[in-house]
C-alpha positions in Angstrom: -9.1 4.8 15.1 -6.2 6.9 16.4 -6.2 5.3 19.8 -6.2 1.8 18.3 -3.4 2.7 15.9 -1.3 4.2 18.7 -1.7 1.0 20.8 -0.8 -1.1 17.8 2.3 1.0 17.1 3.4 0.9 20.7 2.9 -2.9 21.0 4.5 -3.9 17.7 7.6 -1.8 17.8 8.2 -2.6 14.1 6.9 -1.5 10.8 3.1 -1.3 10.7 0.9 -1.1 7.6 -2.6 0.4 7.4 -5.6 -0.6 5.3 -8.5 1.8 5.0 -11.7 0.9 3.1 -14.1 3.7 2.2 -17.2 1.8 1.2 -19.4 3.0 -1.5 -22.2 3.6 1.0 -20.0 5.6 3.4 -21.2 9.2 4.0 -18.8 12.0 3.4 -16.9 12.8 6.6 -18.3 15.5 8.8 -16.1 18.3 10.3 -15.1 16.2 13.4 -14.2 13.2 11.2 -12.1 15.4 8.8 -10.2 16.9 11.8 -9.5 13.4 13.1 -8.3 12.2 9.7 -6.0 15.2 9.5 -4.7 14.4 13.0 -4.3 10.7 12.1 -2.4 11.7 9.0 -0.1 14.1 10.8 0.6 12.1 14.0 0.3 8.4 13.2 0.8 7.7 9.5 4.4 9.0 9.6 5.2 6.1 12.0 3.9 3.5 9.5 5.6 1.8 6.6 2.6 1.8 4.2 -1.0 3.1 4.1 -3.4 1.7 1.5 -6.8 3.3 0.9 -9.5 1.5 -1.0 -12.0 3.9 -2.5 -14.9 1.6 -3.3 -17.7 2.8 -5.6 -15.6 4.0 -8.5 -16.1 7.1 -10.6 -16.6 10.5 -8.9 -16.6 8.9 -5.4 -13.2 7.3 -5.9 -11.9 10.6 -7.3 -13.2 12.4 -4.2 -11.5 10.0 -1.8 -8.3 10.3 -3.7 -8.6 14.1 -3.7 -9.0 14.2 0.1 -6.0 11.9 0.5 -3.8 13.9 -1.9 -4.8 17.1 0.0 -3.8 15.6 3.3 -0.5 14.2 2.0 0.3 17.6 0.3 -0.5 19.6 3.4 1.4 17.2 5.7 4.1 15.5 3.6 5.8 12.5 5.2 7.8 9.6 4.0 5.0 7.0 4.3 3.7 6.0 0.9 -0.1 6.4 0.5 -1.5 4.1 -2.1 -5.0 4.6 -3.5 -6.8 1.7 -5.1 -10.3 0.9 -6.2 -10.7 -2.7 -4.9 -9.7 -4.9 -1.9 -7.9 -7.2 -4.4 -5.6 -4.4 -5.4 -5.0 -3.5 -1.8 -4.2 -7.1 -0.9 -1.7 -7.3 -3.8 0.1 -4.2 -2.3 0.0 -5.5 1.2 0.8 -9.2 0.7 4.5 -8.8 1.3 3.8 -7.1 4.6 1.3 -9.7 6.0 2.3 -12.6 8.2 2.1 -16.0 6.5 1.4 -17.6 9.9 -1.7 -15.3 10.2 -2.9 -16.4 6.8 -1.3 -13.7 4.6 -3.5 -11.9 2.1 -6.1 -14.7 2.1 -6.3 -14.5 5.9 -6.9 -10.7 5.7 -9.5 -11.3 2.9 -11.4 -13.8 5.2 -11.2 -11.3 8.1 -12.6 -8.5 6.0 -15.5 -10.8 4.8 -16.3 -11.8 8.4 -16.2 -8.2 9.6 -18.4 -7.0 6.8 -20.9 -9.8 7.5 -21.2 -8.5 11.1 -21.8 -4.9 10.1 -25.3 -3.6 9.7 -26.5 -3.1 6.1 -26.3 0.4 4.8 -28.1 1.8 1.8 -26.0 2.0 -1.3 
């Protein structure tokens, strides 16, 4: 995740937005993943213009994802706005002004997400 984001930031040279989707079936992050998320938040997110996190699954799970995000942004404050939402539709509404119309805009991103999810192995809910 970090190496891909670093390459994107180096190649684009302009404002970059980030979309994270924490699926309802995602396991909680282990120690290595938590350290990488903290490093990502500290070293990469400050170079972005917006980060949107979708906490799928609602209820306690969504509250847990938001809690981790709030803890990271409190411990490592920076000027990049973190937005936490519960659905991809809400995320697309926030991101639509940042998406290239020639690449399909919000609907292009929706199609790409659908195609990507179709290629992922099924995980138990």
